[in-house]
N, C-alpha and C positions, 0 to 999 in steps of 0.2 A: 560372293565372288570367290572368296578364298577356298571354299569347298568345291567350287566348280573346276578349279585348276589344280592338278596333282602337285604335290610338293616337289617331285623330281623335275618338274617344269618351272614351277614358281621360283625355286631357289636360284637356278642358273640365270633366269631372266633378271631377277633383282640384282644378282651379283654382277652381271654384265652391264646393267644400267649404272651401277656404282663405279665400275671400271671405266666406262665411257665418260662419266662425269669427271673423274680424276684426269683422264686424258685431255678433256676439254679445258679444264680450269688450271691445270699445272703446265707451265711452259717447260717442255723438255726437248725443244729443238726437233730434229728429224727422228730421234729415237722415241720409243714408247716411254712413258713416265716411269713405269715400274722397272724398266731397263736402265734408264738414266739415274734413277734414285732407288737403289736396291732395298732401302728401308721400306719402300711401299710394298714390296713383295710380302714382308712380314705383316704389314697392316692389312693387306688384302686377304692373307691367310686367316688372320684373326677375324675379319669381317665374315668370311665364308664359314668358319667354325661357329660364329655367333648366329648366323642365319640358320644353320643346321640345328644348333641347340635350341633356338627359339621355336622351330617347327616341332621338334621332339617334345619340348615342354608344353606347347599349346595343345598338341595332340593328346598328351597324357592328362592335361588339365581337363580337356573336354570329355575324355573318357571317364575320368573320376566323377565329373558332374553328371554325366549321363547315367552312370550306375547308381548315383544317389537319388535319381528320380523314381517316383512311383510308377507302376505299370501303366496307369492311365496317362501320366505325364510323358512317359516314354513314347506312347502311341501318338500323342499330340505333337511331340517334338519331331518324330519321324515323318508324320504327315506334313508338318510345316516345312521340313527339310526337303521332302520330295517336291512340294509346291515351289520352293525356291529354285530347285535344280531344273525345273521345267524352263525357267528363263534362260538357262544356258544350254539347253538341248540344241545340238548343232542342226538337227533336222528342222526344228522350229525356226531357228535363226535363218537357215537357208530359205525356207518357204516365205518368211517375211521379206527377205532381201529380193527374192525373185518375184514376189507378189502373185504366186500361183494360187489357184483355187481348186478344190477337189473336183473330181469328175462328176460327182453327184450334183454339182451346181452348174454344170455345163449348159443345161437348157435355159437357165436364167441369163446366160451370156450370148445366146444365139441372136444374130441379126436376121433381117429378112432376105439377105443375099444368099442365093443358092446357085452354085455353079456345077451342074452335072452331079449333084449329090454331095459336093464339097461345100460345107457350111462355114460361114465366117463368124468368128466369136469376137465379142466386144471386150477383149482383155485390156486391162490398164497397163501402162508402161511399168517395167520393174522399178521398184523404189531405188535400187542402187544406181540405175541409169538416170532416174529423175533427179536424185540428189547430186549426182555428179554433174548434171547439166546446170543445176542451180549454183554449184560451186564454181563452174566455169564462167558463169555470168558475173559472179562477184569478182573473180580473178580478172576478167576482161575489164571490168570497171576500174579496178585498182591499176591495171596495166595502162589504161587510157589516161588516168589522172597522172601517173608517175612519168610516163614517157611523152605524152602529148600536151599536158597542161603544166607540168612542173619541170619540163626540159631535162628529164633523166638521161643518163648516159646511154647511148645506143650501143649495139654490139661492137661497132667499129670504134667508138670512143673508148670502150672498155678494153678492146684489143690494143689500141695505141698506148693507153696508159700502162697496161701490163708489159708491153714490149719496152717502153721507156724505163719502167722500173727494173725489168730484167737486164737491160743494157747497163744501167747504173750499177746493178749488183755484180754483173760480169766484170766491169771495169774495176770495181772495188776489190773483187776477188783476185784479179790479175795483179793488183798492187802488192798483195800479200802472197802471191804464188810466182816466184821468180822463174820457174821452169815453163811458164806460159808466155814468156816474153818472145816477141818476134821482131822482124826487121822494121815494122811500123811503130811498135811501142818501146823499142830498146832505147836506153838512155846511157850516157857516158858515166861510168862509175868512178868516183874519186876517193872512195874509202880505201885506206892503205891495205886493209885485209883483203879486199876484192882484187886490188892490183897485185898483191903478193901471190894470190891464187892464180891470177892471170899469167903472171911471170912464170910460175911453175909449169903451167900448161903449155905456155909458149916454148919453154926450154925442152919439154918432152916431145911436142908434136911439130913445132914450126922451125926450130933452130937449124935443122938439117938443110933447109932450103933458103932460109932468110938470114942466117947467121945469128949468133947469140945476142949481138947488139943491134940487130935489125938492119944491118948494112946491106944485106942481100947476098945472094949466091946463085943457086939455080933459079930461085925466085927473085922478084924485084926488091929494090931498096924500100924499106918501110919508114924511114925517118925523114925523107925529103918531102917536098910539097907536091910531088907528082904521083898520080894514081892512074892505073890502067882501067880499073872498073869503078872509079869514083872514091873519094875520101869521105870523111865524116863517119860517125858511129853507125848510122843506118846502112850505108854502103859496105863498110868493112864487115859488119855483122852478116849482111846478106852474102857477101863473097865467101866468108868462112863457112857459113852454113850450107850454101848451095854449090860452092866450088867455083873455080875460075873459068877461063875461056875453054870451050869444048876442044879437046884434043891436045891442048898445050898448057892448060892451067892446072891448078891443084885440085885435089879431090874434094868432094862435099863432106864436110866434117859433121854434119847433122846426125849421121848414123853412129858417130863415135863419141861426140860431146853433147852434153845436155844444153838446152838453150841458155841457162844461167852461166854455164862454163864458157860458151861462145861469147856471151856478153863480157865476161871477165877478160878473155883473151883480146877481144876487140878494144876494150878500154885500155888494156896494158899497151897494145900497139900504138894507140893514140897518145899515150903518155910518153912514148919515145920521140915524139915530134920535137925537133930542135936540138936533139942530142947529136954527138959527133961519133960515128962508128969508126972502127979501126981501118977497115978497107971498104969504104962505101962504093956500091955499084952505081954506074951511071943512071941518071934519071930516066924513067920510062913512063909513057903515058902523058896525060895532060896535067897541068898545074891545077890543083883543086882549091877553090875558094868557097867558104861556107856562105850560102845564100841567106 
């Protein structure tokens, strides 16, 4: 078999098999193993050089042994080599797979059927087709046992499991990715660092309309219990993100602030509840109570 496949094909195939084995057994996340662990690049280079060296050494060794043979032994060796190579002749393999027979044997295959000079031959099915049919029978039996006798997961079951696993993965990812927060998943931040950042953003973007202490100005009072578009962290986040009432409310800040920044501002505004501003504006909207 080694002599039937050229070295320039054999070496890359063996090398790719080794690389594939490394990728399969080494956990490297979404990256290739040799990218995640650069040391593997050196290992693969050494393996490739070893394969090339092994081929060179084996070829040299065979050449030396061949030259050491007597003329009669060389003839026997070449005859045996040619005989072995016939096993790997692509034309022979093709004929075996197709099950074809030479034209000289066509008379032996003729049937008694004759249609206007067109004769029917008793050709057997091609071996590749026949073996594929046998494999399909074995597969069908295994399929029947797994899905109909052992209650294996159907495609719908597998889909639902994968969707559930994906949903859990997304929720877990959202916990560690603050900029993916939205009005449904937002929570009230109590960490002093977040409130400090929220205060800085408020002073930069909100103070002009709502006053520095939240007492209100052009915009409504933010420290009382009345809210025009609803109170609570979710409503305040949504109002900041999407904007106020059409034609009379504030702009949508989602194009200027990141989701995490909007959450920080909304949390800071809620932290102002119960404080006493210097010049509070009269209450607007309805009194908000958390359900």
